[in-house]
C-alpha positions in Angstrom: -22.5 -13.2 -34.2 -20.4 -16.3 -35.0 -18.0 -16.8 -32.2 -14.4 -17.9 -33.0 -11.7 -17.9 -30.3 -9.1 -15.1 -30.7 -6.2 -17.6 -30.8 -7.8 -19.4 -33.7 -8.2 -16.1 -35.6 -4.6 -15.3 -35.0 -3.3 -18.8 -35.9 -5.3 -18.9 -39.1 -4.1 -15.5 -40.2 -0.5 -16.3 -39.4 -0.7 -19.6 -41.4 -2.2 -17.9 -44.4 0.4 -15.1 -44.3 3.2 -17.6 -43.9 1.9 -19.6 -46.9 2.0 -16.5 -49.1 5.5 -15.7 -47.9 7.0 -19.2 -48.4 5.3 -19.8 -51.7 6.5 -16.4 -53.1 10.0 -17.7 -54.2 8.3 -20.1 -56.7 6.8 -17.2 -58.7 9.7 -14.8 -59.0 12.9 -15.0 -60.9 16.1 -16.7 -59.6 17.8 -13.4 -59.3 15.1 -12.1 -57.0 15.1 -15.3 -55.0 18.9 -14.8 -54.3 18.1 -11.4 -52.9 15.8 -12.9 -50.3 17.1 -14.0 -46.8 18.6 -17.5 -46.9 15.7 -19.0 -44.9 13.3 -17.8 -47.6 15.2 -19.1 -50.7 13.6 -22.6 -50.7 11.6 -23.5 -53.8 9.9 -26.6 -55.1 12.3 -28.8 -57.0 11.3 -30.0 -60.4 11.6 -33.6 -61.3 13.4 -35.1 -64.2 10.4 -35.1 -66.6 9.7 -31.5 -65.8 13.2 -30.0 -65.6 15.0 -32.3 -68.0 18.2 -34.2 -67.1 19.7 -37.6 -67.1 18.5 -41.0 -66.1 20.9 -43.8 -65.2 20.2 -47.4 -64.3 23.1 -49.1 -62.4 23.6 -52.8 -61.9 25.4 -54.0 -58.7 27.8 -56.9 -59.3 26.8 -59.0 -56.4 28.6 -62.1 -57.6 31.9 -60.4 -57.5 31.3 -59.4 -53.9 30.5 -63.1 -53.0 33.6 -64.2 -54.8 35.8 -61.7 -53.0 34.4 -62.7 -49.7 35.1 -66.4 -50.4 38.6 -65.6 -51.6 39.3 -63.9 -48.3 38.1 -67.0 -46.5 40.5 -69.4 -48.3 43.1 -69.1 -45.6 40.6 -70.1 -42.9 39.6 -73.2 -44.9 43.2 -74.1 -45.5 44.1 -73.6 -41.8 41.1 -75.6 -40.7 41.8 -78.6 -42.9 45.5 -78.6 -42.0 44.7 -78.6 -38.2 42.6 -81.8 -38.7 45.5 -83.2 -40.9 43.1 -83.6 -43.8 44.9 -83.6 -47.2 43.5 -81.7 -50.1 44.3 -80.3 -53.5 43.0 -77.7 -55.9 41.7 -75.3 -53.3 40.2 -72.4 -55.1 37.1 -70.2 -55.6 35.1 -71.3 -58.6 31.5 -71.5 -59.9 29.2 -74.1 -58.3 28.6 -77.2 -60.3 24.8 -76.8 -60.0 24.4 -73.0 -59.9 25.9 -69.8 -61.3 27.2 -68.6 -57.9 30.7 -68.8 -56.6 31.9 -71.4 -54.1 35.1 -72.5 -52.4 36.0 -75.9 -54.1 38.6 -78.5 -53.2 39.4 -82.2 -53.7 40.1 -84.5 -50.8 43.1 -86.8 -51.0 41.6 -89.2 -48.6 37.9 -89.8 -49.3 37.4 -91.6 -46.0 38.0 -88.2 -44.2 35.0 -86.5 -45.9 33.0 -86.5 -42.7 35.8 -85.0 -40.6 36.3 -82.3 -43.3 32.6 -81.4 -43.3 32.5 -81.1 -39.5 35.7 -79.0 -39.4 34.6 -76.5 -42.1 31.0 -76.2 -40.7 32.5 -74.8 -37.4 34.1 -71.8 -39.2 30.9 -69.9 -39.9 27.3 -70.8 -39.1 26.2 -69.2 -42.4 28.3 -71.6 -44.5 26.9 -74.7 -46.2 29.4 -77.5 -46.7 28.9 -80.2 -49.3 31.3 -83.1 -49.9 30.3 -85.7 -52.5 31.8 -88.2 -54.9 33.2 -87.0 -58.1 30.9 -87.6 -61.1 33.7 -89.3 -63.0 35.5 -91.3 -60.3 32.8 -92.3 -57.8 35.1 -94.4 -55.5 38.4 -92.6 -55.1 37.7 -88.8 -55.4 35.6 -86.6 -53.0 34.8 -83.1 -54.2 34.1 -80.4 -51.6 32.1 -77.1 -51.9 31.7 -74.4 -49.4 29.0 -71.7 -50.1 27.0 -69.2 -48.0 23.4 -70.2 -47.1 20.6 -68.6 -49.2 19.4 -66.7 -46.2 22.9 -65.2 -45.5 23.3 -64.3 -49.2 19.9 -62.6 -49.3 20.7 -60.6 -46.1 24.1 -59.7 -47.3 22.8 -58.6 -50.8 20.2 -56.4 -49.2 22.9 -54.7 -47.0 25.1 -54.2 -50.1 22.3 -52.5 -52.0 21.5 -50.2 -49.1 25.2 -49.3 -48.7 25.6 -48.8 -52.4 22.7 -46.4 -52.5 24.1 -44.4 -49.6 27.6 -44.2 -51.2 26.1 -43.2 -54.5 24.1 -40.5 -52.8 27.2 -39.1 -51.0 29.3 -39.1 -54.2 26.6 -37.4 -56.2 26.1 -34.8 -53.4 29.8 -34.2 -53.1 30.1 -33.6 -56.9 27.6 -30.6 -56.6 24.6 -32.3 -58.2 21.4 -31.1 -56.5 18.1 -32.9 -56.0 19.2 -36.3 -57.2 16.6 -39.1 -57.1 18.2 -42.4 -56.0 16.2 -45.6 -55.4 16.5 -49.4 -55.5 14.9 -51.4 -58.3 14.6 -55.1 -58.2 17.3 -57.2 -56.5 20.5 -55.8 -57.9 19.8 -52.4 -59.6 19.7 -48.7 -58.7 17.9 -45.9 -60.5 19.7 -42.5 -60.5 17.9 -39.4 -61.8 19.8 -36.2 -62.1 17.5 -33.3 -62.9 19.1 -30.4 -64.8 22.2 -32.5 -65.7 22.4 -33.0 -69.5 25.9 -34.5 -69.5 26.4 -36.8 -66.6 30.0 -37.8 -67.6 31.6 -36.6 -64.4 29.1 -38.4 -62.2 29.5 -41.6 -64.3 33.2 -41.4 -63.8 32.9 -41.1 -60.1 30.3 -43.9 -59.9 32.5 -46.2 -61.9 35.2 -46.3 -59.2 34.9 -48.6 -56.3 37.4 -46.6 -54.1 38.2 -49.6 -51.9 41.3 -48.4 -50.0 43.6 -50.8 -48.1 47.1 -50.6 -46.6 49.1 -53.8 -46.9 52.7 -55.0 -46.5 54.9 -55.6 -49.5 56.3 -59.1 -49.7 60.1 -58.4 -49.8 60.8 -62.1 -50.4 59.5 -61.9 -53.9 61.9 -60.1 -56.2 62.0 -59.4 -60.0 58.3 -59.5 -60.4 57.3 -59.9 -64.1 54.0 -60.5 -65.9 53.5 -62.6 -69.0 51.4 -61.6 -72.0 48.2 -63.1 -70.4 48.6 -60.9 -67.3 49.7 -63.8 -65.0 52.9 -63.5 -62.9 55.9 -65.4 -64.1 57.4 -67.6 -61.5 56.2 -68.9 -58.2 54.0 -66.6 -56.0 53.8 -67.6 -52.3 50.4 -68.3 -50.8 48.9 -65.2 -49.3 50.6 -62.9 -51.8 49.4 -61.4 -55.0 50.9 -59.3 -57.8 49.4 -55.9 -58.3 50.2 -53.2 -60.8 51.6 -49.8 -59.8 51.2 -46.9 -62.3 53.4 -43.8 -62.0 52.8 -40.7 -63.9 55.8 -38.6 -64.9 54.7 -35.6 -67.0 52.6 -37.0 -69.8 54.0 -40.5 -69.6 52.8 -43.4 -67.5 55.2 -46.0 -66.2 54.0 -49.4 -64.9 55.7 -51.8 -62.6 54.4 -54.7 -60.5 54.6 -55.2 -56.8 54.2 -58.3 -54.7 51.7 -57.4 -52.0 50.5 -59.5 -49.2 46.7 -60.2 -49.2 46.3 -59.5 -45.5 44.9 -56.1 -44.9 46.7 -54.2 -42.2 44.4 -51.1 -42.2 41.2 -50.8 -44.1 39.6 -47.7 -45.7 36.6 -48.4 -43.5 38.5 -46.8 -40.6 38.9 -43.5 -42.6 37.3 -40.4 -41.1 38.4 -37.7 -43.5 40.5 -37.1 -46.6 41.7 -33.7 -47.8 44.0 -32.4 -50.5 47.3 -31.1 -49.3 50.9 -30.7 -50.5 53.7 -33.0 -49.7 57.3 -32.0 -48.9 58.2 -31.8 -52.6 55.3 -29.3 -53.2 53.3 -31.9 -55.1 49.5 -32.6 -54.6 48.8 -35.3 -52.0 45.9 -36.5 -50.0 46.1 -36.4 -46.2 44.2 -39.2 -44.3 42.6 -39.1 -40.9 41.6 -42.4 -39.3 39.2 -43.1 -36.4 40.8 -44.2 -33.1 40.9 -47.9 -34.0 42.2 -47.2 -37.5 44.8 -44.7 -36.2 46.0 -47.2 -33.6 46.4 -50.0 -36.3 48.2 -47.6 -38.7 50.6 -46.6 -35.9 51.3 -50.2 -35.1 51.8 -50.9 -38.7 54.4 -48.1 -39.0 56.2 -49.6 -35.9 56.2 -53.2 -37.2 57.3 -52.3 -40.7 59.7 -49.5 -39.8 62.2 -49.0 -42.7 60.2 -51.5 -44.8 58.0 -50.9 -47.8 54.2 -51.0 -47.7 51.6 -50.6 -50.4 48.6 -48.3 -50.5 46.1 -50.1 -52.7 43.1 -48.5 -54.3 40.7 -50.7 -56.3 43.3 -53.5 -56.6 46.0 -51.1 -58.0 49.0 -49.9 -56.0 48.9 -46.1 -56.1 52.0 -45.7 -53.9 54.5 -48.1 -52.3 56.5 -45.9 -49.8 58.7 -46.9 -46.9 58.0 -46.1 -43.3 60.9 -43.8 -42.4 59.7 -43.3 -38.8 56.9 -44.4 -36.5 53.7 -42.4 -36.9 52.3 -42.1 -33.4 49.1 -40.3 -34.2 48.2 -42.8 -36.9 47.4 -40.2 -39.6 49.0 -40.6 -43.0 49.4 -39.1 -46.4 49.0 -40.5 -50.0 51.5 -39.2 -52.6 51.3 -40.7 -56.0 52.3 -38.1 -58.7 48.8 -36.7 -58.7 47.5 -33.6 -60.5 45.4 -31.2 -58.4 42.2 -32.6 -60.1 43.2 -36.2 -59.4 43.9 -35.4 -55.8 40.6 -33.7 -55.3 38.8 -36.6 -57.0 40.6 -39.2 -54.8 39.8 -37.3 -51.6 36.2 -37.0 -52.7 35.9 -40.8 -53.3 37.6 -41.6 -50.0 35.3 -39.2 -48.0 32.2 -40.7 -49.6 33.3 -44.2 -48.8 34.0 -47.3 -50.8 31.3 -49.0 -52.8 30.7 -52.4 -51.4 30.3 -53.8 -55.0 31.3 -52.7 -58.5 28.6 -50.7 -60.4 27.8 -51.1 -64.1 25.8 -48.5 -66.0 23.3 -50.6 -68.1 21.0 -47.9 -69.2 21.4 -44.1 -69.8 18.9 -41.7 -71.3 18.6 -37.9 -71.4 15.4 -35.9 -71.1 15.6 -32.6 -72.9 14.5 -29.3 -71.2 12.1 -28.6 -74.1 10.2 -31.8 -73.2 10.2 -30.8 -69.6 8.9 -27.3 -70.5 6.0 -28.9 -72.5 5.1 -31.1 -69.5 5.1 -28.0 -67.2 2.8 -26.1 -69.6 0.4 -29.1 -69.9 0.4 -29.4 -66.1 -0.3 -25.7 -65.7 -3.1 -25.8 -68.2 -4.7 -28.8 -66.5 -4.4 -27.2 -63.0 -5.8 -23.8 -64.2 -8.7 -25.5 -66.0 -9.5 -27.6 -63.0 -9.4 -24.5 -60.8 -11.7 -22.5 -63.1 -14.3 -25.3 -63.4 -14.4 -25.9 -59.7 -14.7 -22.2 -58.9 -17.5 -21.7 -61.4 -19.3 -24.9 -60.0 -19.1 -23.6 -56.4 -20.5 -20.1 -57.3 -23.3 -21.5 -59.4 -24.4 -23.9 -56.6 -23.7 -21.9 -53.5 -23.7 -18.3 -54.6 -21.7 -16.0 -52.2 -20.8 -19.0 -50.0 -19.3 -20.6 -53.1 -17.1 -17.6 -53.6 -15.9 -18.0 -50.0 -15.0 -21.6 -50.8 -13.1 -20.3 -53.9 -11.1 -18.0 -51.6 -10.2 -21.1 -49.5 -9.3 -22.9 -52.7 -6.8 -20.2 -53.6 -5.1 -20.4 -50.2 -5.2 -24.2 -50.5 -2.9 -23.9 -53.5 -0.7 -21.2 -51.8 -0.2 -23.3 -48.7 0.5 -26.5 -50.7 3.3 -24.9 -52.6 4.6 -23.3 -49.4 4.7 -26.7 -47.7 6.4 -28.3 -50.7 9.0 -25.6 -50.7 9.8 -26.0 -47.0 10.1 -29.8 -47.4 12.3 -29.3 -50.5 10.0 -31.8 -52.2 10.5 -32.8 -55.9 7.5 -32.1 -58.1 6.9 -34.6 -60.9 4.1 -35.2 -63.4 2.2 -37.5 -60.9 2.7 -34.8 -58.3 0.9 -32.3 -60.6 -1.9 -34.8 -61.0 -2.1 -35.1 -57.3 -2.4 -31.3 -57.0 -5.3 -31.2 -59.6 -7.0 -34.0 -57.6 -6.7 -32.3 -54.3 -8.3 -29.2 -55.7 -11.5 -31.1 -56.3 -11.2 -32.7 -52.9 -10.5 -29.3 -51.3 -14.0 -28.1 -51.8 -15.5 -31.5 -50.8 -15.5 -30.4 -47.2 -17.2 -27.1 -48.1 -19.9 -29.0 -50.0 -20.6 -31.1 -46.9 -20.7 -28.0 -44.7 -22.9 -26.0 -47.0 -25.4 -28.8 -47.6 -25.6 -29.3 -43.8 -26.3 -25.5 -43.4 -29.1 -25.8 -46.1 -30.6 -28.7 -44.2 -30.6 -26.8 -40.9 -32.3 -23.8 -42.5 -35.0 -26.1 -44.0 -35.5 -27.4 -40.4 -36.3 -23.9 -39.3 -33.1 -22.8 -37.6 -32.0 -19.1 -37.7 -29.1 -18.3 -40.1 -26.5 -17.9 -37.4 -27.6 -21.2 -35.7 -27.6 -23.0 -39.1 -24.0 -21.9 -39.8 -22.8 -23.1 -36.4 -24.6 -26.4 -36.7 -23.4 -26.9 -40.3 -19.7 -26.5 -39.3 -20.1 -28.6 -36.1 -22.2 -31.5 -37.3 -20.3 -31.9 -40.6 -17.0 -32.3 -38.8 -17.3 -36.0 -38.2 -18.1 -36.8 -41.8 -15.3 -34.6 -43.1 -12.7 -36.3 -40.8 -13.9 -39.8 -41.8 -13.8 -39.1 -45.5 -10.4 -37.5 -45.5 -8.9 -40.0 -43.1 -9.6 -42.9 -45.5 -7.8 -41.0 -48.3 -4.9 -40.3 -46.0 -4.6 -44.0 -45.3 -4.4 -44.7 -49.0 -1.7 -42.0 -49.4 0.3 -43.6 -46.5 0.1 -47.0 -48.2 1.3 -45.5 -51.5 4.2 -43.7 -49.7 5.3 -46.8 -47.8 5.2 -49.3 -50.7 5.7 -47.0 -53.7 8.9 -45.6 -55.1 10.0 -42.4 -56.8 7.2 -40.5 -58.4 4.6 -42.7 -56.7 5.9 -41.4 -53.4 5.7 -37.9 -54.7 2.1 -38.4 -55.7 1.4 -39.7 -52.1 3.1 -36.7 -50.5 1.3 -34.1 -52.6 -2.0 -35.9 -52.0 -1.6 -36.1 -48.2 -0.5 -32.5 -47.9 -3.4 -31.4 -50.1 -5.9 -33.3 -47.9 -4.5 -31.9 -44.6 -4.4 -28.3 -46.0 -7.9 -28.6 -47.5 -9.3 -29.6 -44.1 -7.6 -26.5 -42.6 -8.9 -24.1 -45.3 -12.4 -25.6 -45.4 -12.9 -25.7 -41.6 -10.9 -22.8 -40.3 -10.4 -20.3 -43.1 -13.9 -20.4 -44.6 -15.5 -20.2 -41.2 -13.4 -17.1 -40.4 -14.4 -15.5 -43.8 -18.1 -16.3 -43.1 -17.8 -14.9 -39.6 -16.3 -11.7 -40.8 -19.0 -11.4 -43.5 -21.8 -12.0 -41.1 -20.4 -9.6 -38.5 -22.9 -8.3 -36.0 -25.7 -8.2 -38.5 -28.9 -10.1 -37.9 -29.5 -11.6 -41.4 -32.8 -13.2 -42.1 -31.5 -15.3 -45.0 -28.2 -16.6 -46.3 -27.0 -16.4 -50.0 -26.4 -20.1 -50.3 
């Protein structure tokens, strides 16, 4: 009799039964799945090319972020030069003379102080690179200065912006109710967004197009009668540190615009926001209640104290959405935004604020839709390929190993069952490369059986009794099975680490198939052979 520990028999039986249970939702209708317990409603998600849906390629505007950062640093440059009593003119953010990236530029009034200016500005930030050189036209009397971020700092910052953008996109898409999105970076400034099952991504595109950068700033009450000319520039003198922003008010179907002088200094940033929910204000109109973290709440409370009875601006994406007056001190630091919203607009604003602000504007540069009929054709082709592979492998094993080949085919069936159960529990997304990996793992699933059966044949030829040959075949083939599968697992791990999207899906399916095939070949087939052999003393084996 072939001896197998009782705990191994129980474990193998439980794993096989669990595989049947968790793979079941994939072969029944959606209505039947909903009748199952919640823990049993997990199924394999179909990728874009199988289910149909939308594919968007987004470009991150990294130059705008650099320009905004440099603009916010203008005051520090101005202060540093004034401290050293260095005269300058034409301080602004402009494109570099030798590259298409933004820089802080200025002209020194006293060329002989170029060295002092360079030393003073270099102390502001170690990531800054300061260049002061003679003007190309007037070599003697004019010194031009440029302040830019170092290439290492730019690369580090850009990587962080891409990671933050992907996370914000993921949260916005999840909040909108879209399931199983595929979001990944591509190149140095692009994001790929795939939305399986979404044929019209208009709502998602609208959410992604909004930066949702929220700030609370003071209104400059010294600037009155703000007006804008035809080119969009303010008429009259605007003090340093102040900018003119538009405020749009909706009254019924009409929109009314006015302009507000807002100080550039940010009193409270949207980064301190913890939660945003739709509520109703005192007039019964939709509003958005804001909850800050402890630091943000403290700043907001201080702002309400410092600007009591004064007007402040709530700025979203460089547009004033409300400019109320602090009527009283807000001790808990939690506020509310009222801006003549509709219910839908209030929900959308709350969603954007909860998901967080995009660190950089996104631009959709490519959009395509995969129809469900094309996905259905891909599924049918994948099914045909998988079924054909299964039949050919099953016939091959029976022809070569007789009854023992049939035992391997039983293990092959459970290999497929356990693979789909594992994919369901992981909520993995199945793509065309994933189907290819499944077909591949079926061939590899019987590889271990071939090694074991050939070893059993060899032991029988060496004169061992059948029961001893079976034990020796399973024990002595183990090292070869582990070595051969381990090398493939290493390849799958490398594909997963360095691949993206469907390549990672292929790696996951391949790795799961290998691990499951080792279990079915070593544990399951040995259990089946042991039950078949029983207590009988067989003189030969059908192999």
